[in-house]
C-alpha positions as CSV (number, residue, x, y, z in Angstrom):
1,M,-40.8,-30.8,0.5
2,H,-42.0,-32.4,3.8
3,V,-39.8,-31.7,6.7
4,V,-40.2,-33.6,10.0
5,M,-38.7,-31.9,13.0
6,F,-37.9,-33.6,16.3
7,A,-37.6,-31.6,19.5
8,D,-36.8,-32.4,23.1
9,Q,-39.6,-30.1,24.3
10,H,-43.0,-29.2,22.9
11,V,-42.6,-26.0,20.8
12,E,-45.3,-24.3,22.8
13,S,-43.1,-24.5,25.9
14,L,-40.7,-21.8,27.1
15,G,-37.3,-21.6,25.4
16,G,-35.3,-20.0,22.6
17,A,-35.1,-23.2,20.5
18,Q,-38.9,-23.6,20.8
19,V,-39.5,-20.0,19.6
20,S,-37.1,-20.6,16.7
21,M,-38.8,-23.8,15.6
22,R,-42.2,-22.2,15.6
23,L,-40.8,-19.4,13.4
24,Q,-39.0,-22.0,11.1
25,R,-42.2,-23.9,10.7
26,R,-44.2,-20.8,9.7
27,F,-41.7,-19.5,7.2
28,L,-41.2,-23.0,5.6
29,E,-44.9,-23.2,5.2
30,R,-45.0,-19.7,3.8
31,A,-42.5,-20.9,1.2
32,G,-44.8,-23.8,0.2
33,H,-43.4,-26.6,2.3
34,T,-45.0,-29.0,4.7
35,V,-43.8,-29.3,8.3
36,T,-44.5,-31.8,11.0
37,I,-43.1,-31.3,14.6
38,V,-42.7,-34.3,16.9
39,A,-42.2,-33.6,20.6
40,P,-43.3,-34.8,24.1
41,R,-46.9,-33.9,25.0
42,M,-47.1,-30.9,27.4
43,H,-48.6,-31.3,30.8
44,R,-50.3,-27.9,30.9
45,P,-52.8,-26.4,28.5
46,A,-51.3,-25.8,25.1
47,P,-52.6,-25.0,21.6
48,T,-53.6,-28.0,19.4
49,D,-52.2,-27.9,15.9
50,P,-52.4,-30.5,13.1
51,A,-48.7,-30.0,12.5
52,Y,-47.9,-31.3,16.0
53,I,-47.4,-35.0,16.9
54,D,-47.5,-35.0,20.7
55,L,-45.9,-38.2,22.1
56,P,-46.8,-39.8,25.4
57,S,-44.6,-38.2,28.1
58,I,-43.9,-37.6,31.7
59,P,-43.3,-34.1,33.3
60,V,-39.7,-33.5,34.4
61,T,-39.9,-30.1,36.1
62,P,-42.0,-29.0,39.1
63,D,-43.9,-26.4,37.0
64,R,-44.8,-29.1,34.4
65,E,-43.4,-26.9,31.7
66,Y,-41.1,-29.6,30.3
67,A,-41.5,-33.3,29.7
68,L,-39.7,-36.5,28.7
69,T,-40.6,-39.1,26.1
70,W,-38.6,-42.4,26.5
71,P,-36.9,-43.5,23.3
72,G,-37.7,-47.1,22.4
73,V,-39.9,-49.5,20.5
74,R,-43.1,-48.2,22.0
75,T,-42.3,-44.6,21.1
76,D,-41.2,-45.8,17.6
77,R,-44.6,-47.3,17.1
78,S,-46.3,-44.1,18.2
79,V,-44.3,-42.0,15.8
80,D,-44.8,-44.4,12.9
81,A,-48.6,-44.6,13.5
82,A,-48.9,-40.8,13.6
83,M,-46.8,-40.4,10.5
84,A,-48.7,-43.0,8.5
85,A,-51.4,-40.7,7.3
86,R,-49.1,-37.8,6.4
87,P,-47.3,-37.1,3.2
88,P,-44.0,-38.9,2.4
89,V,-41.0,-37.4,4.3
90,D,-38.1,-35.7,2.4
91,V,-35.8,-34.8,5.3
92,V,-35.7,-35.3,9.0
93,H,-34.6,-32.2,10.9
94,V,-33.4,-33.1,14.4
95,Q,-33.4,-30.0,16.6
96,A,-32.9,-31.9,19.9
97,D,-30.1,-33.0,22.1
98,F,-31.5,-35.7,24.3
99,W,-34.6,-38.0,24.0
100,G,-35.9,-36.0,21.0
101,A,-32.5,-36.6,19.2
102,L,-32.6,-40.3,19.9
103,I,-36.2,-40.6,18.8
104,G,-35.5,-38.6,15.6
105,H,-32.4,-40.5,14.6
106,R,-34.2,-43.9,15.2
107,Y,-37.0,-42.7,13.0
108,A,-34.7,-41.6,10.2
109,A,-32.7,-44.9,10.4
110,R,-35.9,-47.0,10.2
111,H,-37.1,-45.3,7.1
112,G,-33.8,-44.6,5.4
113,L,-34.2,-40.8,5.5
114,P,-31.5,-38.1,5.5
115,V,-31.0,-36.1,8.7
116,V,-30.1,-32.5,9.2
117,H,-29.2,-32.1,12.8
118,T,-29.1,-28.6,14.4
119,M,-26.9,-28.7,17.5
120,H,-28.6,-26.3,19.9
121,N,-26.9,-27.3,23.1
122,R,-23.4,-27.2,24.6
123,V,-24.1,-30.5,26.3
124,D,-21.0,-30.6,28.6
125,V,-21.5,-27.1,30.0
126,G,-25.3,-27.5,30.3
127,I,-25.1,-30.7,32.3
128,E,-22.3,-29.4,34.5
129,A,-24.4,-26.3,35.3
130,T,-27.6,-28.2,36.0
131,A,-26.9,-31.7,37.2
132,P,-25.1,-33.2,40.3
133,F,-22.2,-35.5,39.5
134,P,-22.0,-34.3,35.8
135,R,-19.3,-36.7,34.8
136,L,-21.5,-39.6,35.8
137,V,-24.4,-38.1,34.0
138,L,-22.4,-37.8,30.8
139,R,-21.2,-41.4,31.1
140,V,-24.8,-42.6,31.5
141,L,-25.9,-40.3,28.6
142,N,-23.3,-41.8,26.3
143,A,-24.2,-45.3,27.3
144,W,-27.9,-44.5,26.7
145,A,-27.1,-43.2,23.2
146,R,-24.9,-46.3,22.3
147,R,-27.7,-48.6,23.4
148,T,-30.6,-46.7,22.0
149,L,-28.9,-45.9,18.6
150,R,-27.1,-49.3,18.3
151,A,-28.9,-50.2,15.0
152,A,-28.5,-46.8,13.5
153,L,-24.8,-46.6,14.4
154,R,-24.0,-50.0,13.0
155,G,-21.2,-49.6,10.3
156,R,-20.5,-46.0,11.4
157,G,-17.8,-46.7,13.9
158,R,-17.9,-47.4,17.6
159,G,-17.0,-44.0,18.7
160,D,-14.9,-43.0,21.7
161,G,-15.1,-41.1,24.9
162,S,-17.8,-40.5,27.5
163,D,-17.9,-36.7,27.7
164,G,-20.3,-34.2,26.1
165,W,-18.3,-34.0,22.8
166,A,-18.3,-37.8,22.4
167,Y,-22.1,-37.7,22.7
168,L,-22.4,-35.0,20.1
169,R,-20.0,-36.9,17.8
170,R,-22.3,-39.9,17.9
171,L,-25.3,-37.8,16.8
172,A,-23.2,-36.1,14.1
173,R,-22.1,-39.4,12.6
174,L,-25.7,-40.3,12.0
175,S,-26.4,-37.0,10.2
176,T,-26.2,-36.0,6.6
177,A,-25.6,-32.4,7.6
178,V,-25.0,-30.6,10.9
179,T,-25.9,-27.0,11.5
180,A,-25.1,-24.6,14.4
181,P,-26.8,-21.3,15.3
182,S,-23.5,-19.4,15.6
183,G,-20.0,-19.4,14.2
184,H,-18.4,-19.9,17.6
185,F,-20.3,-23.0,18.3
186,A,-19.7,-24.4,14.8
187,R,-16.0,-24.0,15.3
188,R,-16.2,-25.8,18.6
189,L,-18.1,-28.7,17.0
190,E,-15.5,-29.0,14.2
191,D,-12.6,-28.8,16.6
192,H,-14.1,-31.7,18.6
193,G,-15.0,-33.8,15.5
194,A,-18.8,-33.4,15.9
195,V,-19.3,-33.3,12.1
196,P,-21.1,-35.4,9.5
197,A,-19.3,-37.8,7.3
198,G,-18.7,-35.2,4.7
199,G,-17.1,-32.9,7.3
200,G,-18.0,-29.3,8.2
201,V,-20.8,-27.6,10.1
202,D,-23.1,-25.1,8.4
203,V,-23.8,-21.9,10.4
204,V,-27.5,-20.9,10.2
205,W,-28.5,-18.3,12.8
206,N,-31.9,-18.6,14.5
207,G,-33.9,-15.6,13.3
208,I,-36.5,-13.0,14.1
209,D,-40.0,-12.8,12.7
210,D,-39.9,-10.6,9.6
211,D,-43.4,-9.3,10.2
212,I,-42.8,-8.2,13.7
213,L,-39.5,-6.6,12.7
214,D,-41.1,-4.8,9.8
215,T,-43.9,-3.5,12.1
216,A,-41.4,-2.3,14.6
217,L,-39.2,-0.6,12.0
218,A,-42.1,1.0,10.3
219,A,-43.1,2.6,13.6
220,G,-39.6,4.2,13.7
221,V,-37.2,4.5,16.6
222,A,-39.0,6.2,19.5
223,E,-37.2,8.9,21.4
224,R,-36.0,7.7,24.7
225,R,-38.4,8.8,27.5
226,D,-36.9,10.6,30.4
227,G,-36.1,8.6,33.5
228,R,-33.7,6.1,34.9
229,P,-31.9,3.6,32.6
230,R,-34.2,0.7,31.7
231,L,-32.5,-2.7,31.7
232,V,-34.2,-6.0,30.8
233,W,-33.1,-9.6,31.6
234,I,-34.9,-12.4,29.7
235,G,-34.6,-16.1,30.1
236,R,-35.2,-19.3,31.9
237,M,-34.5,-19.0,35.6
238,S,-32.0,-21.9,36.0
239,P,-28.4,-21.9,37.2
240,E,-26.7,-21.8,33.8
241,K,-28.5,-18.6,32.9
242,R,-26.9,-16.9,36.0
243,L,-29.9,-14.8,37.1
244,L,-28.8,-14.8,40.8
245,P,-25.3,-13.5,40.0
246,F,-27.0,-10.8,37.9
247,L,-29.1,-9.7,40.8
248,E,-26.1,-9.7,43.1
249,A,-24.3,-7.5,40.5
250,V,-27.2,-5.1,40.4
251,A,-27.1,-4.7,44.2
252,M,-23.3,-4.4,44.2
253,S,-23.2,-1.9,41.4
254,G,-25.5,0.6,43.1
255,V,-27.0,1.7,39.8
256,D,-30.2,3.7,39.9
257,A,-32.0,1.9,37.2
258,E,-35.3,0.1,36.4
259,V,-34.7,-3.6,36.0
260,E,-37.3,-5.9,34.5
261,I,-36.9,-9.7,34.7
262,I,-38.9,-11.6,32.1
263,G,-39.3,-15.4,32.3
264,G,-39.9,-18.1,34.8
265,G,-38.3,-21.2,36.3
266,A,-37.0,-22.9,39.4
267,Q,-35.0,-20.0,40.7
268,L,-37.8,-17.5,40.8
269,R,-38.4,-17.9,44.6
270,A,-34.7,-17.6,45.4
271,A,-34.4,-14.5,43.2
272,R,-37.3,-12.8,44.9
273,R,-35.9,-13.6,48.3
274,F,-32.5,-12.1,47.3
275,V,-34.1,-8.9,46.2
276,E,-36.1,-8.6,49.4
277,R,-32.9,-9.1,51.5
278,A,-30.5,-7.0,49.4
279,R,-32.8,-4.0,48.8
280,P,-30.8,-2.7,45.8
281,V,-30.9,0.9,44.7
282,A,-32.4,-0.2,41.4
283,S,-36.1,-1.1,41.2
284,I,-36.5,-4.8,40.2
285,R,-39.7,-6.0,38.7
286,F,-40.4,-9.7,38.0
287,A,-42.7,-9.6,35.0
288,G,-43.2,-13.4,34.6
289,R,-43.5,-15.2,31.3
290,M,-44.7,-13.1,28.3
291,P,-45.8,-13.9,24.8
292,Y,-43.1,-13.5,22.1
293,V,-44.5,-10.3,20.6
294,Q,-44.9,-8.7,24.0
295,T,-41.3,-9.7,24.9
296,L,-40.0,-8.2,21.8
297,A,-41.9,-5.0,22.5
298,R,-40.2,-4.9,25.9
299,L,-36.8,-5.3,24.2
300,A,-37.5,-2.4,21.9
301,E,-38.5,-0.1,24.8
302,A,-35.5,-1.0,26.9
303,D,-32.2,0.9,27.0
304,A,-30.3,-2.4,27.2
305,V,-30.7,-6.1,27.4
306,V,-28.5,-8.0,29.9
307,Q,-27.1,-11.4,28.8
308,T,-25.4,-13.2,31.7
309,S,-24.8,-16.9,30.9
310,I,-21.2,-17.8,30.0
311,G,-20.2,-20.7,27.8
312,F,-23.7,-22.2,27.7
313,E,-25.4,-20.4,24.9
314,T,-24.8,-21.6,21.4
315,Q,-26.2,-18.4,20.0
316,G,-27.8,-16.1,22.5
317,M,-30.9,-15.1,20.6
318,T,-32.0,-12.3,22.9
319,V,-29.1,-10.0,22.1
320,F,-29.7,-10.5,18.4
321,E,-33.4,-9.8,18.7
322,A,-32.6,-6.7,20.7
323,A,-30.0,-5.5,18.1
324,S,-32.5,-6.0,15.3
325,L,-34.8,-3.6,17.2
326,G,-32.0,-1.1,17.9
327,T,-31.4,-2.0,21.5
328,P,-27.8,-2.6,22.7
329,A,-26.7,-5.3,25.1
330,I,-24.6,-5.9,28.2
331,V,-22.9,-9.2,27.3
332,S,-21.1,-11.5,29.7
333,D,-20.2,-14.2,27.2
334,P,-17.2,-13.1,25.0
335,D,-18.2,-15.5,22.2
336,I,-21.6,-14.0,21.9
337,A,-20.2,-10.4,22.0
338,A,-17.8,-11.3,19.2
339,E,-20.7,-12.9,17.1
340,L,-22.8,-9.8,17.7
341,G,-20.0,-7.7,16.3
342,G,-20.7,-4.4,18.2
343,G,-23.4,-2.7,20.0
344,S,-22.5,-4.1,23.4
345,W,-20.8,-3.4,26.7
346,G,-18.5,-6.2,27.5
347,V,-18.0,-7.9,30.9
348,A,-14.3,-8.4,31.8
349,D,-14.7,-11.8,33.4
350,A,-17.2,-14.2,35.0
351,T,-17.2,-12.5,38.4
352,V,-20.0,-10.6,40.0
353,P,-17.8,-7.5,40.5
354,A,-17.0,-7.5,36.7
355,L,-20.7,-7.6,35.9
356,A,-21.4,-4.8,38.4
357,D,-18.7,-2.7,36.7
358,A,-20.3,-3.3,33.3
359,L,-23.7,-2.3,34.7
360,R,-22.3,0.9,36.0
361,R,-20.6,1.7,32.7
362,A,-23.7,1.0,30.7
363,S,-26.0,2.9,33.0
364,A,-23.7,5.9,33.0
365,D,-23.5,5.9,29.1
366,I,-27.3,5.6,28.9
367,A,-28.0,8.4,31.4
368,A,-25.5,10.6,29.5
369,G,-27.4,9.9,26.2
370,S,-24.4,8.2,24.6
371,P,-25.1,4.4,24.6
372,V,-23.0,2.1,22.4
373,A,-24.2,2.0,18.7
374,V,-25.9,-1.1,17.5
375,D,-24.8,-2.7,14.2
376,K,-27.6,-1.8,11.8
377,T,-27.0,-4.7,9.5
378,I,-28.0,-7.3,12.2
379,G,-31.7,-6.7,11.5
380,E,-31.5,-7.8,7.9
381,R,-29.1,-10.7,8.5
382,F,-31.2,-12.0,11.3
383,R,-34.6,-12.0,9.5
384,Q,-36.2,-15.4,9.5
385,S,-36.9,-15.3,5.8
386,S,-33.1,-15.2,5.2
387,R,-32.5,-18.0,7.7
388,T,-35.1,-20.2,6.1
389,A,-33.6,-19.6,2.7
390,A,-30.2,-20.7,4.1
391,M,-31.7,-23.8,5.7
392,L,-33.5,-24.8,2.5
393,E,-30.1,-24.9,0.8
394,V,-28.9,-27.3,3.5
395,Y,-32.0,-29.4,3.0
396,A,-31.5,-29.5,-0.8
397,R,-27.9,-30.8,-0.3
398,A,-29.1,-33.4,2.2
399,A,-32.1,-34.6,0.2
400,P,-31.5,-33.9,-3.5
401,R,-34.5,-34.6,-5.6
């Protein structure tokens, strides 16, 4: 089977969806399938790979990490020219929400191919957290989709609304199957009618690399070394991830802990300034971006990972990766805590004082040698091999041979 994946961002850029797509590609190839990944060209050095089709793009962030490719006839020609020398395509897997989604659905419609669309993004929450005048942005986004996908949508209904769910409904109507990386997001998609013609959303978690997990498990669970509780926060430093409220909570809590911040983004300077001004009891180290394997090693060594976004994450991979390695989590989002099924300290509400209280409770439990117990079944259920097997079943339904 030849699977063509479309992404909003190059899979070598920073982000959970990108990590997941790299893993999916490797395990699909391990199972004997062919994968092509279509995404905007990066504007910083990145590995070259014959599986990648890098489309002409423009950078959209100051650090040049992320880029945009404009959907339209010129991009259609670029995709078709690059695909001409490749094997026939069996299924298009759209793992994008914006320009990558529009480009992918246009490609599938031109060539009469089935589409599996993985919805990675709670569009309404994401835009509200990151864009000025979010209602206007959503109206423009819906108008853009109607115009760009006019030919593909013909005969599939005009659609209604101009909010984030209306936008996702349009993409779902063009799809043979829709998947979501968590049960809670799948339920929301179904409740808002963002489902394919056949109805229903398949839940397929994003997974963890089997090989890395096996290596970590073979090494055994190391005894906790003496010292202060070690907390780690991992993510993109943007408003919806709530790094600054986390740092405020660390300062307010007064916990005597080692806090490591892994990742990068636009709020790094503001975060550093806050720490310099607040001078919290905890030591806070900004570690920057790290390779995936090194990040997982940090998770395994930590006493807890801290998840702070609320309503934005459609899965929250970091807490599942941590649980697979035996590390519990402090979880702000109740949907993610419920999906995890245990092994976490909950946060009562979205306020900084509530997060500070959770940090105090977790630090006290860790220091006392009685942290919450992680669900030991997560590791097996989260393996990428099992997630790939589940996705192959979706592919087979979408593109029966």
